[in-house]
MARGU-973216 format. One record per residue (C-alpha): x negated, y negated, z negated; residue number from 1. Coordinates in steps of 0.05 Angstrom, whole numbers, always signed. Example, Ala and Ser with C-alpha at 12.3 -4.5 7.8 and 13.67 -1.06 7.14 Angstrom:
<sites>
       px       py       pz     k
     -246      +90     -156     1
     -273      +21     -143     2
</sites>
This chain:
<sites>
       px       py       pz     k
    -2244    -4357    -2569     1
    -2309    -4350    -2531     2
    -2374    -4333    -2566     3
    -2436    -4341    -2523     4
    -2502    -4310    -2546     5
    -2561    -4340    -2511     6
    -2625    -4300    -2510     7
    -2673    -4358    -2518     8
    -2737    -4327    -2493     9
    -2711    -4302    -2426    10
    -2650    -4347    -2414    11
    -2602    -4288    -2408    12
    -2533    -4300    -2436    13
    -2478    -4254    -2459    14
    -2407    -4276    -2474    15
    -2358    -4241    -2519    16
    -2286    -4261    -2528    17
    -2245    -4254    -2591    18
    -2170    -4247    -2589    19
    -2117    -4298    -2607    20
    -2100    -4257    -2669    21
    -2172    -4262    -2693    22
    -2170    -4337    -2683    23
    -2104    -4341    -2722    24
    -2136    -4299    -2777    25
    -2196    -4345    -2786    26
    -2153    -4406    -2777    27
    -2108    -4382    -2834    28
    -2163    -4357    -2881    29
    -2222    -4404    -2869    30
    -2200    -4473    -2845    31
    -2182    -4503    -2913    32
    -2237    -4540    -2949    33
    -2258    -4499    -3009    34
    -2239    -4433    -2974    35
    -2308    -4405    -2988    36
    -2323    -4395    -2914    37
    -2370    -4452    -2900    38
    -2393    -4436    -2828    39
    -2332    -4395    -2809    40
    -2292    -4456    -2828    41
    -2328    -4496    -2774    42
    -2310    -4442    -2724    43
    -2237    -4442    -2747    44
    -2233    -4517    -2739    45
    -2253    -4515    -2666    46
    -2196    -4538    -2622    47
    -2180    -4526    -2550    48
    -2234    -4559    -2508    49
    -2275    -4580    -2569    50
    -2349    -4589    -2558    51
    -2389    -4525    -2564    52
    -2413    -4508    -2634    53
    -2484    -4481    -2640    54
    -2499    -4435    -2698    55
    -2570    -4412    -2711    56
    -2621    -4405    -2767    57
    -2594    -4409    -2838    58
    -2524    -4425    -2814    59
    -2523    -4360    -2775    60
    -2543    -4323    -2838    61
    -2485    -4358    -2874    62
    -2438    -4338    -2818    63
    -2459    -4266    -2829    64
    -2442    -4274    -2904    65
    -2375    -4307    -2886    66
    -2356    -4249    -2840    67
    -2376    -4197    -2891    68
    -2331    -4232    -2941    69
    -2274    -4236    -2891    70
    -2281    -4163    -2874    71
    -2270    -4144    -2946    72
    -2210    -4191    -2952    73
    -2168    -4168    -2894    74
    -2142    -4107    -2860    75
    -2115    -4143    -2799    76
    -2167    -4155    -2746    77
    -2220    -4116    -2783    78
    -2248    -4086    -2718    79
    -2259    -4154    -2687    80
    -2289    -4180    -2752    81
    -2339    -4122    -2753    82
    -2354    -4130    -2679    83
    -2367    -4205    -2688    84
    -2408    -4189    -2750    85
    -2452    -4140    -2710    86
    -2465    -4194    -2657    87
    -2484    -4245    -2711    88
    -2530    -4196    -2747    89
    -2565    -4178    -2682    90
    -2573    -4251    -2662    91
    -2600    -4268    -2732    92
    -2649    -4210    -2730    93
    -2675    -4232    -2662    94
    -2680    -4306    -2678    95
    -2624    -4323    -2629    96
    -2568    -4373    -2634    97
    -2494    -4369    -2619    98
    -2455    -4420    -2579    99
    -2382    -4420    -2597   100
    -2327    -4453    -2558   101
    -2255    -4459    -2578   102
    -2210    -4439    -2521   103
    -2148    -4419    -2560   104
    -2092    -4453    -2596   105
    -2084    -4428    -2668   106
    -2010    -4439    -2667   107
    -1999    -4390    -2609   108
</sites>
């Protein structure tokens, strides 16, 4: 899964990539309606070659909350969850947005 952080004021971009196991984790934990992960659910529902999902503003704050909740609910993939959480917190603090593209198959 590719996460692209665009620095809006100076047009610099930074991409981070999350492993297939992270994608399987969020696909398993967050994709069901009523899972309690409102924005992370949107990320988990991305499919291979789906349109890019933009997350900013209040939705980025909710993604931070979703990741904090996920971090407390799992041992597997905790490092990637905390790394992704740190990127989201930094982007939210700086008024930036994330562009997320799904480039993995959850069933792999």
